[in-house]
C-alpha positions as CSV (number, residue, x, y, z in Angstrom):
1,M,-38.7,82.5,-52.9
2,I,-42.0,83.5,-51.4
3,L,-45.3,81.2,-51.3
4,H,-48.6,83.3,-51.1
5,I,-51.2,80.9,-49.8
6,D,-54.8,81.9,-50.6
7,M,-57.7,79.5,-49.1
8,D,-60.3,79.1,-52.3
9,A,-63.7,80.8,-51.5
10,F,-63.0,80.4,-47.8
11,Y,-66.5,81.0,-46.1
12,A,-68.2,79.7,-48.7
13,S,-66.2,76.5,-48.5
14,V,-66.3,76.0,-44.7
15,E,-70.2,76.2,-45.1
16,Q,-70.4,73.6,-47.5
17,L,-67.7,71.5,-45.2
18,D,-70.0,72.0,-42.4
19,N,-73.1,71.3,-44.4
20,P,-72.8,68.6,-47.3
21,W,-76.3,69.6,-48.5
22,L,-74.7,72.9,-49.7
23,R,-71.9,71.1,-51.7
24,G,-72.4,71.8,-55.4
25,K,-75.1,74.4,-55.0
26,C,-74.6,78.2,-55.1
27,V,-73.8,79.2,-51.9
28,L,-73.4,83.0,-51.0
29,V,-72.3,84.0,-47.4
30,G,-73.7,87.8,-46.5
31,G,-76.8,87.3,-44.9
32,T,-80.7,87.1,-45.9
33,S,-81.5,90.8,-46.1
34,N,-81.4,92.5,-49.7
35,R,-79.7,95.6,-47.7
36,G,-76.1,93.9,-47.4
37,V,-73.5,92.7,-50.0
38,V,-72.0,89.3,-50.6
39,M,-69.0,88.3,-48.2
40,A,-68.1,85.4,-50.3
41,A,-69.4,83.4,-53.2
42,S,-69.2,79.7,-54.0
43,Y,-67.6,79.0,-57.4
44,E,-70.8,77.6,-58.4
45,A,-72.1,80.8,-57.6
46,R,-69.4,82.6,-59.3
47,Q,-70.3,80.9,-62.6
48,Y,-73.3,83.4,-62.6
49,G,-70.8,86.4,-62.1
50,V,-71.6,87.1,-58.3
51,R,-68.5,88.0,-56.5
52,S,-67.9,89.1,-53.0
53,A,-69.2,93.0,-52.5
54,T,-72.0,92.1,-54.9
55,P,-75.2,93.6,-53.3
56,I,-77.6,91.0,-52.2
57,F,-80.5,92.1,-54.3
58,K,-78.6,91.9,-57.2
59,A,-77.0,88.6,-56.5
60,R,-80.7,87.1,-56.0
61,E,-81.4,88.5,-59.5
62,M,-77.9,87.1,-61.2
63,C,-78.4,83.7,-59.2
64,P,-82.2,82.9,-58.4
65,D,-81.3,79.6,-57.2
66,A,-78.6,80.6,-54.7
67,V,-78.4,79.6,-51.2
68,F,-78.1,82.7,-48.7
69,I,-76.0,82.4,-45.6
70,P,-75.6,84.7,-42.6
71,P,-71.9,84.6,-41.7
72,R,-70.2,82.6,-38.9
73,M,-67.2,84.4,-38.2
74,R,-66.3,82.4,-34.8
75,R,-66.2,79.4,-37.2
76,Y,-64.3,80.7,-39.9
77,K,-61.6,82.0,-37.6
78,E,-61.2,78.6,-35.9
79,V,-60.7,77.0,-39.3
80,S,-58.6,79.9,-40.1
81,G,-56.3,79.2,-36.9
82,K,-55.6,75.3,-38.3
83,V,-54.8,76.8,-41.6
84,M,-52.0,78.8,-40.3
85,S,-51.0,76.3,-38.0
86,V,-50.2,73.7,-40.8
87,L,-48.2,76.4,-42.4
88,R,-46.5,77.3,-39.3
89,E,-45.0,73.8,-39.2
90,F,-43.2,74.1,-42.4
91,S,-41.5,77.9,-41.4
92,P,-41.5,80.5,-38.9
93,E,-41.7,83.1,-41.6
94,V,-45.6,83.2,-41.9
95,E,-47.2,86.4,-42.1
96,V,-51.0,86.0,-41.9
97,V,-52.5,89.0,-44.0
98,S,-56.4,88.0,-43.5
99,I,-58.4,85.3,-42.1
100,D,-57.8,83.2,-45.6
101,E,-54.7,84.1,-46.9
102,A,-50.8,84.4,-45.8
103,Y,-47.2,84.6,-47.1
104,M,-44.7,82.3,-46.4
105,D,-40.6,82.9,-46.7
106,V,-39.3,79.5,-47.6
107,S,-35.6,80.8,-48.7
108,G,-33.3,78.1,-47.7
109,S,-35.8,75.1,-46.9
110,E,-34.8,73.1,-49.8
111,R,-33.1,70.6,-47.9
112,L,-36.0,70.0,-45.9
113,Y,-38.8,70.0,-48.1
114,G,-37.4,69.9,-51.3
115,D,-37.6,73.0,-54.3
116,P,-40.4,75.5,-53.3
117,Q,-42.8,74.0,-56.0
118,A,-42.4,70.7,-54.1
119,L,-43.1,72.7,-50.7
120,A,-46.1,74.2,-52.1
121,A,-47.7,71.0,-53.3
122,T,-46.9,69.5,-49.9
123,I,-48.6,72.4,-48.1
124,K,-51.7,72.1,-50.4
125,K,-51.9,68.2,-49.6
126,E,-51.7,68.8,-45.8
127,I,-54.4,71.5,-45.8
128,K,-56.7,69.4,-47.8
129,E,-56.1,66.1,-45.7
130,R,-56.3,68.1,-42.2
131,V,-58.5,70.9,-42.9
132,H,-60.8,69.2,-45.7
133,L,-60.4,72.3,-47.8
134,T,-58.7,73.8,-50.9
135,C,-56.0,76.5,-51.6
136,S,-54.3,78.0,-54.4
137,V,-50.5,78.8,-54.0
138,G,-48.2,81.2,-55.9
139,V,-44.9,80.9,-55.8
140,A,-42.1,83.5,-56.9
141,P,-39.4,85.5,-56.0
142,G,-41.4,88.2,-54.2
143,K,-44.7,89.1,-52.2
144,F,-46.3,90.8,-55.4
145,L,-45.7,88.3,-58.0
146,A,-46.3,85.5,-55.5
147,K,-49.8,86.9,-54.6
148,V,-50.3,87.6,-58.6
149,A,-49.7,83.8,-59.1
150,S,-51.7,82.2,-56.4
151,D,-54.7,83.9,-58.5
152,L,-53.8,82.6,-61.8
153,D,-55.1,79.0,-61.6
154,K,-57.9,79.2,-59.1
155,P,-59.6,76.9,-57.4
156,D,-56.9,74.7,-56.2
157,G,-54.1,75.9,-58.4
158,L,-50.6,75.9,-57.9
159,T,-48.3,78.6,-60.0
160,V,-44.7,79.0,-60.2
161,I,-42.9,81.8,-61.3
162,R,-39.3,81.2,-61.3
163,P,-36.6,84.0,-61.2
164,E,-35.7,83.5,-65.1
165,D,-39.2,84.0,-66.1
166,V,-39.9,87.0,-64.1
167,P,-39.0,90.0,-67.1
168,R,-41.3,87.8,-69.3
169,F,-44.2,87.3,-67.0
170,I,-43.9,91.4,-65.9
171,A,-43.8,92.2,-69.7
172,N,-47.2,90.1,-70.4
173,L,-49.1,90.8,-67.0
174,P,-52.5,93.0,-67.5
175,I,-52.0,95.9,-65.8
176,Q,-55.6,95.4,-63.6
177,K,-54.0,92.4,-62.0
178,V,-51.6,94.5,-60.3
179,P,-52.6,94.6,-56.4
180,G,-53.4,98.4,-55.9
181,V,-54.7,99.3,-59.4
182,G,-58.5,100.1,-58.7
183,K,-60.8,101.2,-61.3
184,K,-59.9,104.8,-61.5
185,T,-56.2,104.1,-61.9
186,F,-57.1,101.4,-64.3
187,Q,-58.9,104.0,-66.4
188,D,-55.9,106.5,-65.9
189,L,-53.3,103.9,-67.1
190,V,-55.7,102.7,-69.8
191,S,-55.8,106.3,-71.5
192,M,-52.3,106.5,-71.6
193,G,-52.1,103.4,-73.7
194,I,-50.8,101.2,-70.8
195,S,-52.1,97.5,-70.8
196,T,-49.5,95.5,-69.1
197,L,-46.9,96.2,-66.6
198,G,-44.3,95.8,-69.1
199,D,-45.9,98.9,-70.7
200,I,-45.0,101.3,-67.9
201,K,-41.1,101.0,-68.8
202,K,-42.3,102.7,-72.0
203,F,-43.0,106.0,-70.2
204,P,-40.6,108.6,-68.3
205,E,-40.6,108.8,-65.0
206,N,-41.6,112.2,-64.5
207,M,-44.7,111.5,-66.6
208,L,-45.7,108.4,-64.7
209,L,-45.2,110.6,-61.3
210,D,-47.4,113.4,-62.6
211,R,-50.3,111.3,-63.4
212,L,-50.0,108.4,-60.5
213,G,-48.4,110.3,-57.7
214,K,-46.6,108.1,-55.2
215,F,-48.1,105.0,-56.7
216,G,-46.1,105.5,-59.8
217,H,-42.9,104.8,-57.8
218,R,-44.4,101.4,-57.1
219,L,-45.4,100.7,-60.8
220,I,-42.1,101.7,-61.8
221,D,-40.3,99.2,-59.2
222,L,-42.6,96.4,-59.9
223,S,-42.1,96.9,-63.6
224,D,-38.3,96.2,-63.2
225,G,-39.2,93.3,-61.0
226,M,-38.2,94.9,-57.9
227,D,-40.4,94.2,-54.5
228,R,-38.7,95.1,-51.1
229,S,-41.7,94.1,-49.0
230,A,-40.5,91.3,-46.9
231,V,-42.3,88.8,-45.2
232,T,-43.1,89.9,-41.7
233,P,-44.3,87.0,-39.0
234,D,-47.1,88.2,-37.0
235,A,-47.6,91.5,-38.7
236,P,-49.6,94.1,-36.3
237,H,-52.9,95.3,-37.5
238,K,-52.9,98.5,-39.0
239,S,-56.6,99.1,-38.3
240,V,-59.6,97.6,-36.4
241,S,-63.2,98.5,-37.5
242,S,-66.8,97.5,-37.4
243,E,-69.6,98.3,-39.6
244,R,-73.2,97.5,-40.0
245,T,-75.6,97.9,-43.0
246,L,-79.0,99.0,-41.6
247,A,-82.4,97.3,-42.0
248,R,-83.8,100.6,-43.1
249,D,-82.0,103.9,-44.3
250,T,-82.3,106.7,-41.3
251,R,-81.4,110.1,-40.3
252,D,-82.3,109.2,-36.8
253,K,-79.3,110.1,-34.9
254,E,-80.1,108.7,-31.6
255,L,-80.6,105.2,-33.5
256,L,-77.1,105.7,-35.1
257,N,-75.6,106.2,-31.8
258,T,-76.7,102.9,-30.3
259,Y,-75.3,101.3,-33.5
260,L,-72.2,103.6,-32.6
261,L,-71.9,102.1,-29.0
262,Q,-72.6,98.5,-30.2
263,Q,-69.5,98.7,-32.9
264,A,-67.4,100.6,-30.2
265,E,-67.5,97.6,-28.0
266,E,-66.6,95.3,-30.6
267,V,-63.8,97.5,-31.7
268,A,-62.4,97.7,-28.3
269,R,-62.6,93.9,-27.7
270,Q,-60.4,93.8,-31.1
271,L,-58.0,96.4,-29.4
272,R,-57.8,94.5,-26.2
273,K,-57.4,91.2,-27.9
274,A,-54.3,92.8,-29.9
275,N,-53.0,94.4,-26.6
276,V,-52.8,97.8,-28.7
277,N,-54.3,101.2,-28.1
278,A,-55.5,103.2,-31.1
279,S,-54.9,107.2,-31.2
280,T,-57.1,107.6,-34.3
281,I,-60.9,107.1,-34.4
282,T,-62.9,107.1,-37.4
283,L,-66.4,107.5,-38.3
284,K,-67.8,105.5,-41.4
285,L,-70.8,106.3,-43.3
286,K,-72.5,105.3,-46.2
287,H,-75.6,107.2,-47.3
288,S,-78.6,106.1,-49.3
289,D,-77.3,107.1,-52.6
290,F,-74.1,104.9,-51.8
291,K,-71.8,107.6,-51.3
292,R,-69.2,107.1,-48.4
293,V,-68.0,109.5,-46.0
294,S,-65.2,109.3,-43.2
295,R,-64.8,111.7,-40.5
296,S,-61.6,111.1,-38.4
297,K,-60.3,112.6,-34.8
298,T,-56.6,111.8,-33.5
299,I,-56.4,111.8,-29.8
300,A,-53.6,112.7,-27.4
301,I,-53.7,109.8,-25.4
302,P,-54.0,106.5,-27.4
303,T,-57.0,104.2,-26.1
304,R,-58.8,100.9,-26.2
305,S,-61.8,101.9,-24.2
306,S,-65.2,101.4,-25.8
307,E,-66.5,104.5,-23.7
308,T,-63.7,106.9,-25.4
309,I,-64.1,105.4,-28.9
310,Y,-68.1,105.7,-28.5
311,R,-67.6,109.2,-27.4
312,H,-65.5,110.6,-29.9
313,A,-67.3,108.5,-32.9
314,A,-70.7,110.0,-31.6
315,R,-69.0,113.5,-31.3
316,L,-68.1,113.0,-34.8
317,L,-71.7,112.0,-35.8
318,T,-73.0,115.4,-33.9
319,E,-70.7,117.3,-35.9
320,Y,-71.8,116.0,-39.2
321,H,-74.4,117.7,-41.2
322,L,-77.0,114.6,-42.1
323,D,-78.5,115.8,-45.3
324,S,-79.5,112.7,-46.4
325,K,-80.3,109.0,-44.8
326,V,-77.8,106.6,-44.1
327,R,-77.6,102.8,-45.2
328,L,-74.4,101.8,-43.4
329,I,-72.6,103.1,-40.3
330,G,-69.3,102.1,-38.8
331,V,-66.4,102.9,-36.4
332,G,-62.9,102.4,-37.2
333,T,-59.5,102.6,-35.2
334,S,-55.9,103.1,-36.3
335,G,-52.4,104.6,-35.1
336,F,-51.9,101.8,-32.8
337,K,-49.6,101.9,-29.8
338,S,-48.3,99.2,-27.7
339,G,-51.0,98.6,-24.9
340,R,-48.1,98.5,-22.4
341,L,-47.2,102.4,-23.0
342,P,-47.6,104.5,-20.0
343,V,-50.5,106.7,-20.2
344,Q,-50.3,110.6,-18.8
345,L,-53.6,111.4,-17.2
346,D,-55.8,114.4,-18.6
347,L,-56.6,116.9,-16.1
348,F,-59.4,118.3,-18.7
349,D,-62.3,117.2,-20.6
350,K,-62.9,113.8,-18.5
351,Q,-66.0,112.8,-20.4
352,I,-63.7,112.2,-23.2
353,H,-60.3,111.4,-22.1
354,G,-61.0,109.8,-18.5
355,D,-60.9,106.2,-19.9
356,G,-59.2,104.1,-16.7
357,S,-62.5,103.2,-15.2
358,W,-64.3,102.3,-18.3
359,S,-61.2,100.0,-19.6
360,K,-61.4,98.0,-16.3
361,I,-65.2,98.0,-16.7
362,D,-64.5,96.4,-20.3
363,Q,-62.2,94.2,-19.3
364,T,-64.5,92.9,-16.5
365,L,-67.4,92.5,-19.1
366,E,-65.4,90.5,-21.2
367,T,-64.5,88.2,-18.8
368,I,-68.2,87.4,-17.9
369,T,-69.2,87.2,-21.2
370,R,-66.3,84.8,-22.2
371,K,-67.8,82.4,-19.5
372,F,-71.3,82.8,-19.9
373,G,-71.9,84.1,-23.5
374,K,-72.3,87.6,-25.0
375,E,-75.9,87.6,-23.6
376,A,-75.2,87.2,-20.3
377,I,-74.5,91.0,-19.5
378,K,-74.9,94.1,-21.6
379,R,-75.7,97.7,-21.8
380,A,-79.3,98.6,-21.2
381,T,-79.0,100.8,-24.4
382,L,-78.4,97.8,-26.0
383,R,-80.8,95.6,-24.6
384,D,-82.9,95.2,-27.7
385,E,-79.5,95.0,-30.4
């Protein structure tokens, strides 16, 4: 049996925990500028229809009395660490999938902690007593069903799907509740007459694959109750990125390059922390009309150098025809390789690939900032940031 633990309105709940004045109020984490989006909404705010990713300006209209708070990622990570420590006391099979959710494989733990439902109740109690926050837990034979179950009775819920209940549960599960079914896929499925996961079984496989591609295979398996994904402790990150919504829309590439440099440094820090090098660098843009654009470059020598990441991202920006203003810019990396792999030096294009010295500089700067704070030293280009 698998448990999916999902912290309730995590960022907003941490703010209410740290500041009793906020308890019972509509708390929206995401900043005070109308340019951004809501990162987390307390359950008081959700009663007004505000959810994560709601634009701040719209959230103000929907919930005029809301309290807007800038995010404190360091604090959220600290609390997340405490939660994950509680989980690991009950099983070594813990897969952290985000800052506020994790899977646990509790197969064979009955002798120690009772049946999975009893264990889930114990975990909820421990997190409440030691971290002072609530979570919702789903218990099921597989990861997919456990994740769905954790969302059925929020906040502070506990939902169990026993093996014998799986066929009936799947037959009645609304198709939009299936992870991976976004707006477009949902519209395609509804146009086919599919409203529940059980409806998938009414259609021939070739028809589903023609309409849905590879995702059709996934839906077919799930409709049969098959979920081959296993709980993977300490699963590696698949990507690392940094994004920023700008104070004003702009086409000024010099200004955009400044943001890219700042983001490249943040991404490089995260890569060093994970002890990986990235082989693919991605430029992310959102235009003033909210159109999203991304451009990627796969490099021969994986890197964790901020300078290398920046130069490739800057080159992607230079090559992109900026025909309208930008409201968001970001840098992403993926295609990770172990940080211990040997590196073949490149004879050419040193400006881009020769990052050995820059990696050392990055490490030195990180040592300084870790000891004296982020403002102790920075690039002159970023002095006003």
